[in-house]
Phi, psi and omega in degrees: 000130182289155182229142175224163180290315182203184184297321181295318178300319179292312182298319181293322184280323190249336185045058187295142178273326179262161176301151178234127173276124180257118182252147182233085181305327182295330179289317177294322179297318180295317179296318179298315180297325178300311180292318181298320186272333189248337176277122186276062180182203181252132178258125175256128177282128177280101189300331183302332184295325177192105185271017182301126177302324178298317178294317179304318180292322177298315181295318178299313180297339181263004173110000176274112185250348181244143186226132177272113181246152186237359182206164178292332176295320177292323176302312181296319180300311182293320179298321180287321185280319184225080186303333182271357183291150174266126182251141178235118185273091193261007172285127185287350180230113186229150173292143180300323179295325179293318177299315182298313180295318180301316183288308188277328184263334187236005174071020179286131181239348183253126181224144175257163181200159175220011177216161175295324179300317180292322176299313179300320180297315180296314180299316181294314184292332181264008177067041181056043182299149180253015182235034184269141165259114184246120182251116180272123183270126178258141179284131178229171182286147171249019187298333183266007186244154181285333178234121184284142169229033188262349189256339188269320187232162174111131176285145175292152182307324182282355175262350189290326183301309181296317182294314180297319180296315180293318180294325178301322181291330184265347191258145165283318174231133181252136179232161169240132180227163177202172175218120184279358184107162183277141179060061176288124188266000177210144176296343179302334178303319182283323178299316180293320179295321181294334174293324175292322177298314180303312182298320181294318181294316181296317182293319182283335180054047177239158176280125179250132186259340184222132168241115185248112183276004173070206182257212181098354179296131192273166165242179183251133180222164176304125181081358178226081181251099185280168173296167177302145181298332179303326180292326175296314181298319181297315180296315180297313183295320179297317179293321179296316181297336181276353179287149181291348182249009187296333183294337183236351185267160174264147176253126180238159168216164185229064179294138172238287181308315186295336180272336189233353182302319183280355184290330188217150168226175180230133175263120181239161178246141176278124180260337182198149172236135175227097184063240179260021177248130179248128176267117184241171187264020169216160185188214189297331180264006176243233185279352188253029178307311183295324179295327183277314193264338177233011174070027180291134177258123178255152176293143180228148174226136169284127183255099185214141185296321178258127183299141176274137175257010178283148179289155179285142175230156177279131179237154167248162182242145163248138176277183190277348185282176179277000189270130176298334178291348180279062183225135179245106190291332181071226006284147175249119186275118182219158178303146185298338183265012177298143182198186182305139181092343177286154175252146178231131171265129177249119191264173174060039181255013177293333178263118174073332180303302181292326184291333185266359186294137176237179176249025182303135178065013178081017184254030183272354184294129178203140176255167182233132179228147175271135174237155188256351184280178181279155174297163185289343174207155182204142170263359186250353181239066184287345182267004179240158177273117179291131184301133178235009180291155175288337188238129176277124181268150175288000000 
């Protein structure tokens, strides 16, 4: 894989016609070490955020040994890429065949569930195994998060007693898990969820071996600047220590976005300008799904050898397909003189950007290059000034 110092060096040297994914292994390594060293428990990487084998290896080499998988395809990917990794099948609804293959062929022992039917399915598919870690998912609020995960999964609090008691009978280790939603903007989300966990444990009166606070750990984007991650860890640990089972239970978390958002950006080319609309060569069916469908604003930089002295204006983007839905409203702040032939770096796309890419309309071609500079924003480099210039310098 080719390497360049930054987006400008790549654009100047190659003048790429197709989008280029710029990866920063050092950024993912730094994020992984942060969780390994500062979260007082075990961090499982949520593979769905970015399933790149190269990224999985970077995280493994940096101390992430457990992986949250949601499908049999992810199980196979991790097993092939990192044979020694510990996998946890944390999707609450799984095909029986997927459970069976995960358990017997890939050594998966940890499964989540939120209904009695799913518990019966897991027990049946594993042949009444006596070495299961079963994590019962409780429904919690997503009010503090930018993307809700509160409506699809999770047992209601009044269903937890029966589920925990039944899972306790089938499990070697019993867990309670939850997910506060993606991009949680305050640690209060976890404090409130842990109160539900406390109530469920007390009501069920069972021994719980694992408390898994799930994902939701944020990254920083324009208009979404969360508190330091250390404050999340402090709140979670304090709430965990107050649980009646903390003396013997393990504390887990499942970061996805927080481990990989800074890992990648995308270099795109402007093909046309129409007023304040820029037609670029990537979009809603590529790395910019979130920008199109949920209005996510990503940091942008004009990549040009000579700095622009034009004032910034708000722009929207159209992607390369024929579909009107291929539109990213933004606003994305760029110099007023941006136009066809210019390159733009769009940052913080390591999470979900690459994972959501399709080949719709034949526009899936993209190359990958390693760059050595810092990501356009970071929660891990608080002692440095994050670049805010319109132009990336060599």
